[in-house]
N, C-alpha and C positions, 0 to 999 in steps of 0.2 A: 536138409535145409530147404524150406519151402521157397524162399526167394533169396537168390544170391546175385548181388550186383558188384562187379569188379572193374574199376577204372572206366566206367561208362561216360562217354562224352557225346554231346549233340550240338551241332551248329545250325543256326538259321542265317544263312549268308555269312557275314563276318561276326555275327553275335554268337557267343558261346553260351548256350542255355544250360548245359551241364558240362562240368569240368572235372573229368576223371573221378566220378562219384563212385564210392564203394560202401556197401553195407550188406548185412544178412539178416533175415527174419526167419525164425523157427516156427514150426507148427504149434498152434495153441497160443500164439502171441496176438494181442491187439495193439497195433503200433500206430501212433499218431504221426503223420508226415506233414510237417508244418513249414510255412515260409510266407513271406509277403508276396503280393501279386507280382508275377514275372520272375519269381525265384527259380523256377524249374520244376515245380511240383507236378503239374499236369503233364509236362513232357516226360518226366520219369515214369509216371503211371501209364502213359500211352506206350512207352517202350516195353514195360513189363507185360502189358496186355497185347502186344504185337501190333498196335495201331501205327507205331512209328519205328523205323529201324535206328539203332544207335550208329553214330559215326565212328565210334571207337570203344574198346573195352568189351566186356562180356556180361550178358544178363541171362540168368537161368531161373526157371520156375519149376519146382519139383524135379530138379535134375535135367530138365529139358532146355536147350538153348533156344532163345526167342527168335533167332535168325535161321537156325538150321532145322528146327522142329516146331514151327509156329502153330501148326494145326493141333498138335498134341498139347501145346501150352494153352491154347484157347479152350480146349476141352476141360482143362483143370482150373480155369480162372473164371470168376464172375466179376463183371465190371459195371459199376454205376458211374457214368461220366458226370461232370459238373453240370453240363447242359443236357438234361435227361432226354434222350431222343426216343420218342414214342410215335406210334401211328394213331393220330388223334381220331380218325374216322372208324377205328376198330373198337369193338366192345372189349371190356377188360378180359373176360374169359376167352374170347376169340384171340386176342393178342397173346395171352400167355400160352394158349394152345399152339399158336403159330410159332412162338419161340421154342416151346418144347419140341415141336416137330423138327426144327432146325437142328436141335441137339439129339434127335432120334431117341427120345425118352420113351421107354416102355411104360405101359399103363399111364399114358399121358393125362387122361381125364382125372385120374386119382391124384396125380402129382399137381395138376393145376388147382384142384380143390384144396389140397394140402397147403399150397403156397398162399391161396386166398385167405385161408384161416390164419396162417402164420403171420401175415403182415396186416391183418385186420381190414380186408377189403370185402367182407361178406355182404354188407348192405349196398356196395357200389358195383358188385360184380356184373350186373346186367346193364350197366350204363356204358355209353361211349366214353372213351378216354378224354375226348375233347370237352366233355361236360363235367369232368372232375375238377375239384380244387387243386391247387398246386401241391398241397400236402398229400392228397390221395394219388396224384400222379407220381409223386416221389415213392409212394408205397408200391405202385405198379413197377417202377424202375427197380426197386429192391427185389421184388418178386421175380422179375425176369433175370436179374443177376444171379439169383440163387436156385432157379428152377432145375438146373442140371446137377445140383448138389456138388458144386466145385470145391476143390481143396483149398483154394486161395480166393479171397474176396477183396476186391479193390474198390473202395468207395470214395468218390470225390464229392465233398460237401453233401453227405447223405441225409442230413437233417434240415436241409434248406427248405423253407416254406412250411415247416410243421408247427402246429400250435403247441402250447405247453403240454397238453395231455398226450398228443401224438408223439411228442419228443420223448417222454418217459417210456412209452411203449416201444419205440424204435431203439432207444438206449438198451432196454432190457433184451430186445431181440438180438442186437449186435453183441451184447455180453454173452448171451446164450450161444450164439454162433461161434464166438471166439474160444469157447471151451474145447472145440474139436477141429477148428479150422484156423488158418492164418488170415487175419484181417488187417489190412493197411488202409487207413482212412485219412483223408485230408479235410481240414475244417479251419475256419477262422474263429470258431467259438471255443475259447480256452476252457470254459466250464465243461464242454463236451469231452475234451481231451482228458481233463482231470477225472471225470466220471467214468470214462470208458477204457483209457489206455494205460497199460502197464509200462510202456516205454514210449519215448518221443524221439523222433529224428527231426532236426531243424535244418532246412536248406536256405541259403541266402546267396544270391548272385551266382547260382550254379554250383556252389560248394556246400558240403556238409559242415555246419558250424557247431553242431551238438548231436550226440547220440547217447542217451542214457535213460535209466529208469526214471519215471516221472518224478518221484519224490527226490531223487538225487539231483535232478535237473534244477529243482527249485533252490538248490544251495549254490548254484553256479554264478550268481550275479557278482560276487565279490563286493557286495554293498558295504560301504564303510560307515554307515549310519544305522541307528536303530530308531524305529518309530513306535511310539506308545499311544494308545487311545485310552483316555481317562475320563470318567464321569464323576462329578461331585454332587453332593446333596445340597450345598449352598451355592449362591451366585459367586462366580469367580471370574476375574478378568484375564484376558490373554496377556496383558502387560505384566500382571503379577506373576503369571506362570513363566514368562520369559526370563525372569530373574533367578529361576531354579538353576543350580549348578549343572553345567554341561548341556543345557538346552539351547539349541541353535535356532529353532523355529517353532512357532506355536500357531495352530490354525483351529479356529472354532468351527465345529461341524454343525449341520442343520438341526441335529437332534439335541443340541446343547452340550454335547461332550467336546473334548479337545483332542487334537492330534499333536503330539509333541515329538520333535525330532532331536536326537542327541548330537553332540559334537563327537565325531569319530565313532568307533564301534563300541561306545560305552553304554551300558544298560542303565538308564536313568531312573528306574523304578524305585530304588532305595531313596534317592534324593527327592523324588516326588512324595514318597511316603513321609519322609522327615519334614518336608515343607508343609504337608497337610496337618501333621501333628502340631507343628509350631504355630500354625495359623488357625487351629481349631476348626478344621474343615474335614468333613466326612467324605471318604472316597467310596463311591458306589460300585464302580467297575474300574479295573486297571489291567490292560492286556497288551502284550507285544504283538504288533501286526506282522503276520507271516509274509514272506516273499511269495508273490503269486507267480504262476506260470506265465502270465501276461508280462510281468516285470522282466522275467528272463528272456522272453521272446523279443521284447523291445530292445533290450540291451544287446542281444546277439544279432539282431537284424537291422539296426539303425546305422546308417552310413555316418561315419565320422569325418 
């Protein structure tokens, strides 16, 4: 087991940031670690990477206890914090060579060049880090996190500041890394989680509120309504659609289609089709809206 967390707690004064949190992550998993601001995500990541000691429970990385064997844990972990700390006056290659020296990497020059190619820093490698855009600084942060070839990679908001093209490249890179390493990433971008993660852990107010494969998690809302999006060939009014059996709400969308919500967990598609036939209206598209990961996240982390 690459990461094993058992009953971990952390206090900041009287505030309990983590409340006996437990989970395990295996090698080859890319796991999304989600939660609202202040939920305990960064605290948990700092404990795993030995930046903070837990106040209770046990945290292990690759079988090593973060309190008893922190040096060995650090050798096995690559960490990209949310606020990417870099030496802005150093050149890209100089900085990566410096980090490689800290890790006592053999053939350091070759490894630096390999990382520059891997994260797409070729054209920027001779620049000072302070002259780079936020997206390229993020790539430097990824490179330093991976330069010592760690078994576990902890990424806190890894795609922050990237443009759409860079986003795709970094996604592909993280997916590639996840085939042989353990990757734990935190992000507020739900599309990132759906694209990258096979499993999601959601934390709220210091407690784990969900831990499941991504697809299974999307079934956890217990939503008691169904929403259908329908587009017609002819002009149709919302008031007319509201009269269809079991329809509780009708909303016209900017593209001219309609969003129809049913009463209870009733599938209204048959009733919509019958109404269309009776009114000589042609349906162009008719689909049920899937529950998004964002819907699940909101339901599990919204205070009631």
